[in-house]
N, C-alpha and C positions, 0 to 999 in steps of 0.2 A: 230637591230630595224626592218629592212625590213622583216627579216625572221619571227619575232613575229607577224607582221601585216598579213603576208600571212597565218600563222597558225591560227590566230583568224578568218580570213575570211573563211578559210576552215572549221572551227568548225561551223560557222554560216550557211554556205551552207549545211553542213551535217544535222543540226537541222531542217532546212526548208525542206530538202528532206525527212527526217523521218516523219515529220508532214504531208507532202503531200501524202506519201505512205499510212499513216494511214487513211487519208480521203478517198482515193480510195478504201481501204479495207472496210471501213464503208459503202461506196456507194453500194457495192455488196449486202449488206443486205437491203438497202433502195431502194425501187422501184423508177423508174425514173418518178416521178410525178412532174409536173411543179408547180410553185407557183400559188396559187389559191386565188381569191378574189370573194367570193360569198356572196351576201347579201340576206337573206331570211326574208322577212317581213311576218310573219305568226301569221296567226291567232293562356310499363311502364319503363321510364328512369328518373333518378334523374338529375336535372339540376340546374344551377345557372346562372343568367343573369347579365350583366353589360352593360352600355351604354357609348360609347366613341364617342363624336361628334353626328352625325346623324345616326350612325350605331350601332345596338344593338348586343352584343356578348354573346352567350350562351355556357357554357362549360357543356358537358353532360358526362354520364358514358358509352355511346356507343363506338363502335370502331372508330367512327369519332369524333376526339377530340374537335373541335370547330365549332359551328354553328353561322352564322352571319345573322341576320334578316335585309334585305335591307329596306330602306325607301319606303313607299307605293307611287306608282306613276301609271299613266295611261299606260305607255309604258316603256319597258326595252330593253336595248341594251346589247347583250352578244357578247364578242369578244373571238374567239377560235383560238389558235395558236399551232404550232407544226411542227414536221418533217413529213415524209410520214405516220407515225402512227397517228399523229395529223390530217392529211388530211383524213385518214380513219375514225377516230372518227367524224370529222366534217361532212363527208358525211352522216353518220348515224344520227347525230343531225339535219342536214338540213331536212332530210325526216321526222324524228319523231316530229319535232317542226312545221310541216306544218299546224297544226290546232291550234297552240298556237298564237292567233292573237295579243296578247299584247307584243309579243317578236320579236325583230329583231336579227338575228344571223349573225355576220360578221365572215367569215372564212378566215384566213390568214395562210395557211400552206405552207411550202416549204421543198421539199425533200432534202436529203443529207445535212441536217443542224443539229445543236445541240449546246451545250454550250461549247464544248471543241475545236471547230474549228472556233473561232471568227474572225480569219483573213480572212476566206472565207465568213462567214455570221454572223454578230453580232446581236444576238437576243435582247440584251439590247437596242441597238441603234434603231433597227426597232420597238421594242415594244414602245419605247418612242414616236415615230412618230404616231403609230396606236392609242395610248391612247389620244394624242392631237387631232387626226382627228375624232375619233368615240365616245369618252367620254363614254365608257361602264360602266354599273353598276356592271358587273361581267366579269372577265377574266378567261377563261378555258385554262389551259396549259397541253399539252400532248406531251412530247418529251423525248429524252434520248436514243433512239435506236441506234444512231450513236456515242454515247459519250464514248464508251469503247475504248479509244485511248489516246495517250499521248497529252500533250498540252505544250505550251510555258509559263513558269512561271518566271517572272523577267529576261527574256533573256536566260533562261535555259530550256532544254527539260526535262519535268517531266513525267515519265511513269505512266500509268493508275494505280490508287489505291495506289500510294505512298502518304506519308503525304503531300508533297507540292501540289500534284495533288488534293487531297481531300479538302485541305484548299482553293485552288483557285476555284475549282468547287463550293464549298459552297458559296464563295463570289459572284460568278456570279448569282447563284440561288437567293441569298439574294437581290442582286441589282434589279433583275426583280420583285421580290415580293414588294420591297420598291417602285419602280417606279409606280406600279399599285395602291398600297394602297394610296400613296401620291396624286395620280390623282383622288382618290375618288372611286376606284373600289375594290370590294372584289375579292379574288382569290381562285379558285378551281383548285388545282394542282393535276392532275390525275397521279397516279403511273403506272409504267410499269407492264403489265400482265406477268404471268409465260411464259417463253420461252422454246423452245425445245432444241436448241443446248446447250450442257452441260456447256462449259466454258463461253459462251455468257450469259447463264442464271445466272451464278454466278455473272457476271459483272453487270447485271441489278439489282441484289439484293443490290449491293454496292451503285448504283446510287439511288435506292429507299430509302435506309437508309439516304442518304444525304437530299433528298427532304423532307422526313418526319421530320428529325431533325431540319432543317432550318425553315420549315413551323410552327413548334411548338413555334418558337421565334418571329413570326411576327403577330401582331394583324390583324384580318380580312382575314387571309390566312388559308385555310383548305386543308390538304393532304387527297386525296381520294384513298385508296388502291384498286387495281384491281387484285392483284396476286392470292389470294385465290378464288376470285369471278370467275376467268376464269379457275381455276384448277379443277381437279376431287375431289371426296370425300377424297382422300388420300393426297391432296395438290400437285398432280403431273400434268404435262402438259397433255392436251388432244387435239386431232385434231378435234374431233366431240363430240356432246352431244345431249341430248333430248331437243329440243327447240319447243315450241308451239305444243307439242304432237307427234313429230316425230324426228328421228335422223337426224341431219344436221351438215354440216361441219362448224367449228368455225374458223379454221386457214388455211392459204394457205400452200403450200408444203414447204416453207422455215421455217415453224415453228415459225415465228415471226409476220407476218402481219395477220390481221383478214380477213376472207372472208366477203362478203356482209352481210351474216347472223351474223357473229361475230361483224361487225360494228354496226348493229342494236341492238344486244343484249347489247353491251357496252353502246350505246346511250340511250337505254331504262333505263339502270341502272343509268347512269349519270343524266338523266332528273328526275328520281325519287328522287335522292339525292339533286338535285337543288331545288326541291319543298320542301323537308323536311328541308334542311339546311338554305335556304334563303327565304322561303315563296313565291317563284316565281310562277306566274300563268301559269304553264306549265304541260302538260301531254303528254305522248307518243301517237302519232296519230295512229301508227300501231305497238303496243308493241310486242317485241320478248323477251321471257323470258324462262329460264330453267324450264322444266316441270318435271324433275326428279333429 
């Protein structure tokens, strides 16, 4: 009996060690950005519409499957969360929403976080707190860059992209979507952009597929793809592109994070979709767009 207890303890220690090593590996990709709290008070498709409660849902034939018209109000609160990629997008949104005076942007990004390392930082738990504190009308989620790692599933270590891993990951995604919509917030879940590292790029495709699949099952949740948007004409990764009439760097040397230009290109894109999908009174203050 004593030997079996020792063996069980050794197995548990091994599982924890594997998870910790995976987190450290993920943190190499994720820049050391501290948790941020920034409040910015700033100034032909075929479709069918349905209304659920006070939020109107429109299904269109465009690449964005579901549009949700938010109730008209004098002021809107937008909560944006994520890992360091989310912090990057939040920085771009903060600048580009500078002249949208009917919107307040709350940024809550934390680097080296994700959905597969809940023992380190639980996004579902923190999101519940933020929803109760800020009562947003729209939640923007941009994370996943650190999630290509194993996770603990029912006391067992599940390797990335195995059936138990995908099932558990989808449950966590669904939990966050449910938390937000039950709190009265629509959700814009932004997908990962194309990445440069080959194996890592394939992992992000797996994660995006889960985001998209789960989003399609939850009312008032929209998955916004960015993969092709940030890719070249052949659908491949690019470090630079023509932006506002000249060639500018889009991504940093790691082939993962966006540069300041990339942040603002993505923010301009997201703001445009926020207006089209939700009817929000927002426009990019200093738009940065692909010109070729």
